[in-house]
C-alpha positions, -999 to 999 in steps of 0.1 A, spaced: 161 192 210 168 162 188 159 161 153 121 147 147 121 115 130 92 98 112 90 63 107 69 45 80 61 14 98 51 -11 72 22 -33 92 -13 -43 87 -15 -55 124 -30 -32 147 -18 -49 178 18 -45 165 13 -11 156 1 -3 191 31 -18 209 58 0 187 38 32 192 37 28 229 74 17 229 86 46 207 61 71 215 56 70 253 29 89 268 42 119 284 77 111 271 101 132 252 105 110 221 115 126 190 102 97 172 69 96 153 53 62 140 28 62 111 14 32 98 16 20 62 -3 -11 50 13 -26 20 13 -57 5 46 -74 4 56 -105 -9 76 -122 18 102 -150 9 98 -181 25 134 -194 25 164 -180 42 172 -169 81 147 -145 98 175 -117 92 173 -123 55 134 -123 54 133 -89 71 162 -75 50 143 -85 18 110 -72 32 125 -37 40 141 -34 4 108 -42 -11 88 -19 11 114 12 7 112 8 -31 74 9 -28 71 38 -2 101 57 -16 110 71 18 123 59 51 107 24 66 104 3 92 94 -36 89 94 -62 114 95 -99 115 88 -119 146 96 -154 153 89 -181 180 115 -206 181 110 -239 201 141 -249 217 132 -288 213 123 -282 178 155 -266 167 138 -233 164 106 -242 146 83 -228 139 105 -199 138 96 -174 111 68 -193 103 47 -192 135 20 -171 118 12 -199 96 16 -226 124 -6 -203 148 -34 -201 119 -33 -239 114 -28 -252 148 -40 -225 173 -25 -224 210 -36 -260 217 -21 -273 184 12 -253 193 15 -270 226 9 -304 213 40 -300 190 58 -302 225 40 -328 241 67 -355 236 97 -330 248 106 -320 283 120 -290 272 95 -265 267 118 -236 262 115 -209 236 128 -178 223 105 -148 211 127 -129 185 117 -98 170 138 -84 140 133 -48 128 148 -34 97 152 3 92 161 20 58 165 56 52 153 55 15 159 42 -17 193 33 -25 201 28 10 212 -6 29 185 -15 57 200 -20 91 189 -48 115 177 -44 152 170 -76 168 156 -84 202 152 -119 221 133 -128 250 138 -164 264 108 -182 280 86 -213 276 56 -225 261 26 -232 283 -11 -241 279 -28 -209 269 -36 -182 299 -50 -148 294 -69 -130 266 -63 -145 230 -63 -113 211 -28 -111 201 -11 -141 184 9 -166 206 10 -143 237 -11 -167 258 11 -194 254 46 -176 258 55 -173 295 80 -151 309 90 -153 345 57 -167 357 32 -148 334 22 -152 298 24 -122 277 -12 -122 274 -15 -119 312 9 -91 315 -1 -56 318 6 -39 285 30 -14 301 50 -42 316 51 -62 285 64 -33 267 97 -31 291 105 -68 286 94 -82 254 115 -90 225 101 -62 206 109 -38 232 146 -50 232 147 -45 193 133 -12 193 157 -1 222 185 -8 198 168 11 172 162 43 194 201 37 206 209 39 169 190 73 164 205 87 193 241 78 183 234 92 147 220 126 161 253 130 183 276 119 154 
């Protein structure tokens, strides 16, 4: 049996926590990974690439928690806007809402967008964080489905918005799933080394 792994996932977002747990601790699955939530107020740098933001957040978290941590940064990148709002989607969403985000693309034919999830895992203080990134290409559409998880109602993948999808389906195609699969593969390779 594989060595048990406990991850201190640093988030205050209940929806993110639920998705991460559903993906890494599937019901009836044989996962050796346990996800615990640690709500820690972290200063988040507002400059640099999404990877740099995630690495910085991970380094801050590991020093506060003094143990293994997992942090995440999610971006929504509009193709027509050269990747904006990107890492600032949380603030754009809070200021503009679903309708305002759609209006940003009103003058553009290209409604393409990338949902990008970047996780950083660090074993503990003094260790270097490792990045795991997943990308799902879709498009921006007028809001459809329940509006209870960020920009899910406006991000469409193969005819359905994330908000319209069954959670189990979303958790097999999303940007978050793709990043966490890479993390799971990392742990499997470490166990077999």
